N, CA, C and O atoms as a GROMACS GRO file, in nm:
protein
  392
    1MET      N    1   0.083  -0.118   0.000
    1MET     CA    2   0.000   0.000   0.000
    1MET      C    3   0.088   0.125   0.000
    1MET      O    4   0.183   0.135   0.077
    2GLN      N    5   0.055   0.218  -0.085
    2GLN     CA    6   0.132   0.341  -0.095
    2GLN      C    7   0.095   0.438   0.016
    2GLN      O    8  -0.023   0.459   0.045
    3GLU      N    9   0.198   0.495   0.077
    3GLU     CA   10   0.175   0.600   0.176
    3GLU      C   11   0.123   0.723   0.102
    3GLU      O   12   0.157   0.744  -0.014
    4PRO      N   13   0.040   0.804   0.166
    4PRO     CA   14  -0.011   0.924   0.099
    4PRO      C   15   0.099   1.029   0.080
    4PRO      O   16   0.186   1.046   0.165
    5ILE      N   17   0.092   1.098  -0.032
    5ILE     CA   18   0.184   1.209  -0.058
    5ILE      C   19   0.121   1.334   0.001
    5ILE      O   20   0.006   1.366  -0.029
    6GLU      N   21   0.196   1.403   0.084
    6GLU     CA   22   0.143   1.521   0.153
    6GLU      C   23   0.209   1.648   0.099
    6GLU      O   24   0.326   1.648   0.061
    7GLU      N   25   0.132   1.755   0.098
    7GLU     CA   26   0.184   1.885   0.059
    7GLU      C   27   0.227   1.961   0.183
    7GLU      O   28   0.150   1.973   0.279
    8THR      N   29   0.350   2.012   0.182
    8THR     CA   30   0.401   2.093   0.293
    8THR      C   31   0.455   2.224   0.235
    8THR      O   32   0.458   2.241   0.113
    9GLN      N   33   0.498   2.313   0.320
    9GLN     CA   34   0.557   2.439   0.273
    9GLN      C   35   0.689   2.414   0.201
    9GLN      O   36   0.730   2.494   0.116
   10GLU      N   37   0.755   2.303   0.233
   10GLU     CA   38   0.884   2.271   0.173
   10GLU      C   39   0.871   2.186   0.047
   10GLU      O   40   0.972   2.151  -0.014
   11GLY      N   41   0.749   2.151   0.007
   11GLY     CA   42   0.728   2.067  -0.110
   11GLY      C   43   0.640   1.948  -0.077
   11GLY      O   44   0.570   1.947   0.024
   12LEU      N   45   0.644   1.848  -0.163
   12LEU     CA   46   0.566   1.726  -0.141
   12LEU      C   47   0.651   1.625  -0.065
   12LEU      O   48   0.771   1.615  -0.087
   13THR      N   49   0.587   1.550   0.025
   13THR     CA   50   0.661   1.448   0.101
   13THR      C   51   0.583   1.318   0.105
   13THR      O   52   0.460   1.316   0.094
   14VAL      N   53   0.657   1.209   0.120
   14VAL     CA   54   0.599   1.077   0.140
   14VAL      C   55   0.694   0.999   0.230
   14VAL      O   56   0.816   1.011   0.219
   15THR      N   57   0.638   0.919   0.319
   15THR     CA   58   0.719   0.836   0.407
   15THR      C   59   0.735   0.698   0.346
   15THR      O   60   0.638   0.638   0.298
   16VAL      N   61   0.858   0.648   0.346
   16VAL     CA   62   0.888   0.516   0.294
   16VAL      C   63   0.960   0.436   0.401
   16VAL      O   64   1.015   0.492   0.496
   17CYS      N   65   0.960   0.304   0.385
   17CYS     CA   66   1.027   0.216   0.480
   17CYS      C   67   1.127   0.128   0.406
   17CYS      O   68   1.095   0.074   0.300
   18VAL      N   69   1.246   0.114   0.461
   18VAL     CA   70   1.348   0.029   0.401
   18VAL      C   71   1.312  -0.116   0.435
   18VAL      O   72   1.316  -0.156   0.551
   19ALA      N   73   1.278  -0.194   0.333
   19ALA     CA   74   1.235  -0.332   0.353
   19ALA      C   75   1.345  -0.433   0.320
   19ALA      O   76   1.333  -0.551   0.354
   20ASN      N   77   1.452  -0.388   0.255
   20ASN     CA   78   1.561  -0.479   0.218
   20ASN      C   79   1.630  -0.533   0.343
   20ASN      O   80   1.651  -0.459   0.439
   21ASP      N   81   1.664  -0.661   0.342
   21ASP     CA   82   1.730  -0.724   0.457
   21ASP      C   83   1.860  -0.654   0.495
   21ASP      O   84   1.892  -0.641   0.613
   22GLN      N   85   1.936  -0.608   0.396
   22GLN     CA   86   2.065  -0.544   0.424
   22GLN      C   87   2.054  -0.392   0.428
   22GLN      O   88   2.155  -0.322   0.426
   23GLY      N   89   1.933  -0.342   0.433
   23GLY     CA   90   1.914  -0.197   0.440
   23GLY      C   91   1.938  -0.130   0.306
   23GLY      O   92   1.936  -0.195   0.202
   24LEU      N   93   1.959  -0.002   0.312
   24LEU     CA   94   1.979   0.078   0.190
   24LEU      C   95   2.129   0.076   0.158
   24LEU      O   96   2.197   0.178   0.170
   25HIS      N   97   2.178  -0.042   0.116
   25HIS     CA   98   2.320  -0.060   0.085
   25HIS      C   99   2.348  -0.014  -0.058
   25HIS      O  100   2.263   0.049  -0.121
   26ALA      N  101   2.466  -0.044  -0.110
   26ALA     CA  102   2.514   0.013  -0.236
   26ALA      C  103   2.421  -0.008  -0.355
   26ALA      O  104   2.392   0.087  -0.427
   27ARG      N  105   2.373  -0.131  -0.377
   27ARG     CA  106   2.290  -0.155  -0.496
   27ARG      C  107   2.159  -0.077  -0.493
   27ARG      O  108   2.129  -0.005  -0.589
   28PRO      N  109   2.080  -0.089  -0.386
   28PRO     CA  110   1.956  -0.010  -0.386
   28PRO      C  111   1.981   0.141  -0.382
   28PRO      O  112   1.903   0.218  -0.439
   29ALA      N  113   2.088   0.184  -0.318
   29ALA     CA  114   2.120   0.327  -0.314
   29ALA      C  115   2.153   0.376  -0.455
   29ALA      O  116   2.112   0.485  -0.495
   30ALA      N  117   2.228   0.295  -0.530
   30ALA     CA  118   2.262   0.331  -0.667
   30ALA      C  119   2.137   0.336  -0.754
   30ALA      O  120   2.121   0.426  -0.837
   31ARG      N  121   2.049   0.240  -0.735
   31ARG     CA  122   1.924   0.237  -0.814
   31ARG      C  123   1.836   0.357  -0.781
   31ARG      O  124   1.778   0.419  -0.870
   32LEU      N  125   1.827   0.390  -0.652
   32LEU     CA  126   1.748   0.505  -0.610
   32LEU      C  127   1.802   0.634  -0.673
   32LEU      O  128   1.726   0.713  -0.728
   33ALA      N  129   1.934   0.654  -0.665
   33ALA     CA  130   1.994   0.774  -0.722
   33ALA      C  131   1.973   0.779  -0.873
   33ALA      O  132   1.941   0.884  -0.928
   34GLN      N  133   1.992   0.665  -0.938
   34GLN     CA  134   1.975   0.658  -1.084
   34GLN      C  135   1.832   0.692  -1.125
   34GLN      O  136   1.811   0.769  -1.219
   35GLU      N  137   1.735   0.637  -1.055
   35GLU     CA  138   1.595   0.665  -1.086
   35GLU      C  139   1.560   0.810  -1.054
   35GLU      O  140   1.486   0.874  -1.128
   36ALA      N  141   1.612   0.862  -0.944
   36ALA     CA  142   1.584   1.001  -0.904
   36ALA      C  143   1.637   1.100  -1.008
   36ALA      O  144   1.577   1.205  -1.031
   37GLN      N  145   1.749   1.065  -1.070
   37GLN     CA  146   1.811   1.154  -1.169
   37GLN      C  147   1.726   1.168  -1.296
   37GLN      O  148   1.750   1.258  -1.376
   38LYS      N  149   1.629   1.082  -1.314
   38LYS     CA  150   1.542   1.088  -1.432
   38LYS      C  151   1.440   1.202  -1.423
   38LYS      O  152   1.374   1.235  -1.521
   39PHE      N  153   1.428   1.262  -1.304
   39PHE     CA  154   1.327   1.365  -1.282
   39PHE      C  155   1.392   1.502  -1.269
   39PHE      O  156   1.505   1.515  -1.221
   40GLY      N  157   1.319   1.604  -1.312
   40GLY     CA  158   1.368   1.740  -1.302
   40GLY      C  159   1.354   1.798  -1.162
   40GLY      O  160   1.425   1.893  -1.126
   41ALA      N  161   1.265   1.743  -1.083
   41ALA     CA  162   1.240   1.794  -0.947
   41ALA      C  163   1.364   1.777  -0.860
   41ALA      O  164   1.445   1.687  -0.881
   42GLU      N  165   1.377   1.866  -0.763
   42GLU     CA  166   1.478   1.847  -0.659
   42GLU      C  167   1.423   1.740  -0.566
   42GLU      O  168   1.308   1.749  -0.522
   43LEU      N  169   1.503   1.638  -0.536
   43LEU     CA  170   1.457   1.526  -0.453
   43LEU      C  171   1.551   1.505  -0.336
   43LEU      O  172   1.674   1.506  -0.352
   44PHE      N  173   1.492   1.487  -0.219
   44PHE     CA  174   1.569   1.472  -0.097
   44PHE      C  175   1.520   1.351  -0.019
   44PHE      O  176   1.405   1.309  -0.031
   45LEU      N  177   1.610   1.295   0.061
   45LEU     CA  178   1.578   1.182   0.147
   45LEU      C  179   1.620   1.222   0.288
   45LEU      O  180   1.732   1.266   0.310
   46ALA      N  181   1.528   1.207   0.385
   46ALA     CA  182   1.557   1.252   0.521
   46ALA      C  183   1.537   1.141   0.623
   46ALA      O  184   1.449   1.056   0.609
   47MET      N  185   1.622   1.145   0.726
   47MET     CA  186   1.615   1.049   0.836
   47MET      C  187   1.676   1.114   0.960
   47MET      O  188   1.785   1.171   0.952
   48ASP      N  189   1.607   1.107   1.071
   48ASP     CA  190   1.659   1.159   1.198
   48ASP      C  191   1.716   1.300   1.187
   48ASP      O  192   1.823   1.328   1.242
   49GLY      N  193   1.644   1.389   1.117
   49GLY     CA  194   1.688   1.527   1.107
   49GLY      C  195   1.798   1.553   1.005
   49GLY      O  196   1.839   1.667   0.987
   50MET      N  197   1.845   1.448   0.938
   50MET     CA  198   1.948   1.463   0.835
   50MET      C  199   1.882   1.449   0.699
   50MET      O  200   1.814   1.350   0.673
   51GLU      N  201   1.902   1.547   0.612
   51GLU     CA  202   1.843   1.542   0.478
   51GLU      C  203   1.955   1.543   0.374
   51GLU      O  204   2.048   1.623   0.381
   52VAL      N  205   1.943   1.452   0.275
   52VAL     CA  206   2.046   1.440   0.172
   52VAL      C  207   1.983   1.446   0.033
   52VAL      O  208   1.861   1.432   0.018
   53ASP      N  209   2.066   1.467  -0.067
   53ASP     CA  210   2.024   1.470  -0.207
   53ASP      C  211   1.994   1.327  -0.252
   53ASP      O  212   2.082   1.241  -0.249
   54ALA      N  213   1.871   1.301  -0.295
   54ALA     CA  214   1.832   1.166  -0.336
   54ALA      C  215   1.889   1.130  -0.473
   54ALA      O  216   1.872   1.017  -0.519
   55LYS      N  217   1.956   1.224  -0.538
   55LYS     CA  218   2.018   1.195  -0.668
   55LYS      C  219   2.166   1.160  -0.653
   55LYS      O  220   2.235   1.137  -0.752
   56SER      N  221   2.215   1.155  -0.529
   56SER     CA  222   2.356   1.127  -0.501
   56SER      C  223   2.371   0.997  -0.423
   56SER      O  224   2.324   0.987  -0.310
   57ILE      N  225   2.435   0.897  -0.484
   57ILE     CA  226   2.454   0.768  -0.416
   57ILE      C  227   2.534   0.787  -0.286
   57ILE      O  228   2.501   0.724  -0.186
   58LEU      N  229   2.636   0.871  -0.288
   58LEU     CA  230   2.716   0.890  -0.167
   58LEU      C  231   2.635   0.953  -0.055
   58LEU      O  232   2.648   0.914   0.061
   59ASP      N  233   2.551   1.049  -0.090
   59ASP     CA  234   2.463   1.111   0.010
   59ASP      C  235   2.368   1.007   0.069
   59ASP      O  236   2.348   1.002   0.190
   60ILE      N  237   2.309   0.924  -0.018
   60ILE     CA  238   2.215   0.822   0.028
   60ILE      C  239   2.285   0.724   0.121
   60ILE      O  240   2.231   0.689   0.227
   61LEU      N  241   2.403   0.680   0.083
   61LEU     CA  242   2.478   0.585   0.166
   61LEU      C  243   2.516   0.645   0.301
   61LEU      O  244   2.528   0.573   0.400
   62SER      N  245   2.534   0.777   0.306
   62SER     CA  246   2.572   0.842   0.432
   62SER      C  247   2.464   0.829   0.539
   62SER      O  248   2.492   0.845   0.658
   63LEU      N  249   2.340   0.801   0.498
   63LEU     CA  250   2.233   0.782   0.595
   63LEU      C  251   2.246   0.650   0.671
   63LEU      O  252   2.198   0.638   0.784
   64ALA      N  253   2.312   0.552   0.610
   64ALA     CA  254   2.329   0.418   0.670
   64ALA      C  255   2.194   0.364   0.720
   64ALA      O  256   2.183   0.319   0.834
   65ALA      N  257   2.093   0.369   0.633
   65ALA     CA  258   1.958   0.328   0.670
   65ALA      C  259   1.946   0.176   0.673
   65ALA      O  260   1.962   0.110   0.571
   66ALA      N  261   1.917   0.122   0.790
   66ALA     CA  262   1.903  -0.022   0.809
   66ALA      C  263   1.760  -0.068   0.776
   66ALA      O  264   1.670   0.014   0.759
   67LYS      N  265   1.743  -0.198   0.768
   67LYS     CA  266   1.609  -0.254   0.744
   67LYS      C  267   1.513  -0.202   0.851
   67LYS      O  268   1.546  -0.199   0.970
   68GLY      N  269   1.395  -0.162   0.807
   68GLY     CA  270   1.293  -0.114   0.900
   68GLY      C  271   1.296   0.036   0.923
   68GLY      O  272   1.206   0.092   0.986
   69THR      N  273   1.399   0.102   0.873
   69THR     CA  274   1.412   0.247   0.890
   69THR      C  275   1.305   0.319   0.809
   69THR      O  276   1.282   0.287   0.692
   70ARG      N  277   1.240   0.416   0.871
   70ARG     CA  278   1.142   0.498   0.800
   70ARG      C  279   1.212   0.626   0.756
   70ARG      O  280   1.278   0.694   0.835
   71LEU      N  281   1.197   0.658   0.628
   71LEU     CA  282   1.260   0.774   0.568
   71LEU      C  283   1.153   0.864   0.508
   71LEU      O  284   1.042   0.819   0.478
   72THR      N  285   1.185   0.991   0.493
   72THR     CA  286   1.094   1.083   0.426
   72THR      C  287   1.155   1.125   0.294
   72THR      O  288   1.267   1.175   0.289
   73LEU      N  289   1.081   1.102   0.188
   73LEU     CA  290   1.120   1.150   0.055
   73LEU      C  291   1.052   1.284   0.035
   73LEU      O  292   0.932   1.298   0.060
   74ARG      N  293   1.128   1.385  -0.011
   74ARG     CA  294   1.072   1.518  -0.035
   74ARG      C  295   1.106   1.561  -0.176
   74ARG      O  296   1.219   1.543  -0.221
   75GLY      N  297   1.009   1.618  -0.244
   75GLY     CA  298   1.031   1.664  -0.381
   75GLY      C  299   0.980   1.805  -0.401
   75GLY      O  300   0.876   1.844  -0.347
   76VAL      N  301   1.054   1.882  -0.480
   76VAL     CA  302   1.017   2.018  -0.514
   76VAL      C  303   1.034   2.035  -0.664
   76VAL      O  304   1.142   2.014  -0.717
   77GLY      N  305   0.927   2.074  -0.732
   77GLY     CA  306   0.936   2.096  -0.876
   77GLY      C  307   0.815   2.043  -0.949
   77GLY      O  308   0.727   1.981  -0.890
   78ALA      N  309   0.812   2.068  -1.078
   78ALA     CA  310   0.695   2.035  -1.160
   78ALA      C  311   0.659   1.887  -1.158
   78ALA      O  312   0.541   1.853  -1.153
   79ASP      N  313   0.758   1.798  -1.161
   79ASP     CA  314   0.729   1.654  -1.166
   79ASP      C  315   0.752   1.585  -1.031
   79ASP      O  316   0.773   1.464  -1.026
   80ALA      N  317   0.747   1.662  -0.923
   80ALA     CA  318   0.775   1.607  -0.790
   80ALA      C  319   0.678   1.495  -0.751
   80ALA      O  320   0.720   1.393  -0.697
   81ARG      N  321   0.549   1.513  -0.777
   81ARG     CA  322   0.451   1.411  -0.739
   81ARG      C  323   0.479   1.280  -0.812
   81ARG      O  324   0.478   1.173  -0.752
   82HIS      N  325   0.504   1.288  -0.941
   82HIS     CA  326   0.534   1.168  -1.019
   82HIS      C  327   0.663   1.102  -0.968
   82HIS      O  328   0.671   0.980  -0.957
   83ALA      N  329   0.762   1.183  -0.937
   83ALA     CA  330   0.889   1.132  -0.885
   83ALA      C  331   0.868   1.058  -0.753
   83ALA      O  332   0.922   0.948  -0.734
   84LEU      N  333   0.792   1.117  -0.662
   84LEU     CA  334   0.769   1.053  -0.532
   84LEU      C  335   0.689   0.924  -0.547
   84LEU      O  336   0.716   0.827  -0.476
   85GLU      N  337   0.593   0.922  -0.637
   85GLU     CA  338   0.517   0.799  -0.662
   85GLU      C  339   0.610   0.690  -0.713
   85GLU      O  340   0.604   0.575  -0.667
   86HIS      N  341   0.697   0.725  -0.806
   86HIS     CA  342   0.789   0.628  -0.865
   86HIS      C  343   0.892   0.578  -0.762
   86HIS      O  344   0.915   0.458  -0.750
   87LEU      N  345   0.952   0.670  -0.690
   87LEU     CA  346   1.056   0.631  -0.594
   87LEU      C  347   0.999   0.554  -0.475
   87LEU      O  348   1.063   0.462  -0.425
   88SER      N  349   0.880   0.592  -0.430
   88SER     CA  350   0.821   0.517  -0.318
   88SER      C  351   0.786   0.376  -0.361
   88SER      O  352   0.789   0.283  -0.280
   89ALA      N  353   0.751   0.357  -0.489
   89ALA     CA  354   0.724   0.222  -0.541
   89ALA      C  355   0.851   0.137  -0.537
   89ALA      O  356   0.844   0.016  -0.514
   90LEU      N  357   0.967   0.198  -0.559
   90LEU     CA  358   1.093   0.124  -0.550
   90LEU      C  359   1.110   0.066  -0.409
   90LEU      O  360   1.148  -0.051  -0.393
   91PHE      N  361   1.082   0.147  -0.309
   91PHE     CA  362   1.094   0.100  -0.171
   91PHE      C  363   0.994  -0.012  -0.143
   91PHE      O  364   1.030  -0.113  -0.083
   92ARG      N  365   0.869   0.005  -0.187
   92ARG     CA  366   0.766  -0.098  -0.165
   92ARG      C  367   0.804  -0.230  -0.230
   92ARG      O  368   0.776  -0.337  -0.176
   93ASN      N  369   0.867  -0.223  -0.349
   93ASN     CA  370   0.904  -0.343  -0.424
   93ASN      C  371   1.044  -0.394  -0.390
   93ASN      O  372   1.098  -0.481  -0.458
   94ARG      N  373   1.103  -0.339  -0.284
   94ARG     CA  374   1.237  -0.376  -0.240
   94ARG      C  375   1.339  -0.363  -0.352
   94ARG      O  376   1.433  -0.442  -0.360
   95PHE      N  377   1.321  -0.263  -0.437
   95PHE     CA  378   1.414  -0.230  -0.545
   95PHE      C  379   1.424  -0.339  -0.651
   95PHE      O  380   1.521  -0.343  -0.727
   96ARG      N  381   1.325  -0.427  -0.656
   96ARG     CA  382   1.320  -0.528  -0.763
   96ARG      C  383   1.258  -0.464  -0.885
   96ARG      O  384   1.188  -0.364  -0.875
   97GLU      N  385   1.284  -0.523  -1.001
   97GLU     CA  386   1.223  -0.474  -1.125
   97GLU      C  387   1.072  -0.490  -1.114
   97GLU      O  388   1.022  -0.589  -1.060
   98GLU      N  389   1.000  -0.390  -1.164
   98GLU     CA  390   0.852  -0.394  -1.156
   98GLU      C  391   0.794  -0.472  -1.270
   98GLU      O  392   0.672  -0.486  -1.279
   0.00000   0.00000   0.00000
């Protein structure tokens, strides 16, 4: 089930959960960054008060998000809603091909 996308003063946000057994390690982080780069919107990933660029694999890895971690995806720009829908689906599908 998809979490609802909410409108805030800082843009659109959606909460996602890391379901992969090894957390948000190199492969899923690379896939997330690669998919995020397809969108024109500014995309961010936040955890415990730390927010990083969702288009940067190194930034994503710096979060060290373990299995079960809840993260907030934030998007700003014309295609932000589409981007958040697409990226949150990656988390729901454990980064497997759809």
